[in-house]
C-alpha angles and dihedrals in degrees: 000000000000126000092269092051090051092052093049088049092055091045089053090050091053091044089057091056091046093050090051091053090047090053093051090046092052092047090052094047091047094049094052090046091050092051092047091048093051100041104032105032138054090241118151127192091230097057121123117259095254090053091048089052091055089050090052094055089051091055092053089050092050091049094048090050090050092052089055086053094251128136132014110014092219091054091047089056094050093049090048094049089048092053090049092053087051096046092080091057093044088058094046093049089050092051092051094047092050089052093050090051090051093052095043089058090064095055113106091237093056094091086061090046091056088058089057111079110222107020100077126165093301094052091050092046091050093054096046089045088060098040109029121223105345094221087076089066111089091212139349092265086069092053088050090054095047091051096045099253098112113097123228121211090348097310134095120248094249090058090057092052092056114076092201092055107036119092092220142347118275119232123242088258095051090052087055090049092048111026117189127186113199091198092054092045091051089053089053093046088058090051088049090049092051088048091049095046091056096041099043129061109205123229091248092060095037123102091221098047091244128102116241139178123261098187141024094271090048083056091052090050094048095048090049092055090049089050096052093043085070099037098040109023087161093066116110118237090254093052090048092048093049092047090050092050089055092053093046092050094047089055090050092050090051088054092044091050090048093049093045095051091049090059119115110303095009110084095159095124099057090138096050095147091050088052096049087049087068091072087102142119116280117245094274097047089042091059091047090047091056090056094048088047089056084053090052090242113146115233136190121226118238122231110258109179130184107277097043142336118249121229128215118326093030 
């Protein structure tokens, strides 16, 4: 193992400790929410989804009030005891994350990461903790697949995991062909969120009342949303936002892979500009884009990487 591999191995070890702390945090949180829902609301298990969501918000409000020492004294005590039980794992998670950040700062690619607002040392550490050293991936499409961003049969991996979204159930062999880890994807979605927050100015904070990009990846996000506004007018704002985050993050991962493989001793990405130029529409959507351009409609190129071009919802 070289020096970079040693750093990555150390990051992955700390990440395992971090993920364990996160799982305990989540179990404690869900247990408290479940108790409050049963004992302090009129929630019933057979309620429709919209009604369940209303009670979930009520549970959040009750817990917040209890933490402010408001409401039933026994409830305040239960919430306080639960929070104290969680505190040890809050601390352990923080220790692991700080160690990951320190290690990530020693990676050769870190100088480039510092030029990208929003990712930071923890974002970089989280990615490599889930992938290992990126020079072991033949191309960025392999990185996309590992992290849950590669589509299968025209649908994102997260779509196949949701029974209410997927068009059909995948067979066991198809899951082997297209592995998808919900936990890993959730970690990457958080990194994407950090990236977006620093590269996008929301309408509420804008002087013009309209959101706008403040960085290269924010521009990719904006262009993708304009594209799907034309191609998928039926999508909700939330669906459009999630889709644009995926496209933005896939573009970032292409750039990260290129920067990583051009690190000392790994000159795999000599034609980085050509590779980045492959972030474009596939032949079908390129033809449609030409028609829309003639109609002066803005479009967003889709990510088409070596190894297969994703279709809508990628």
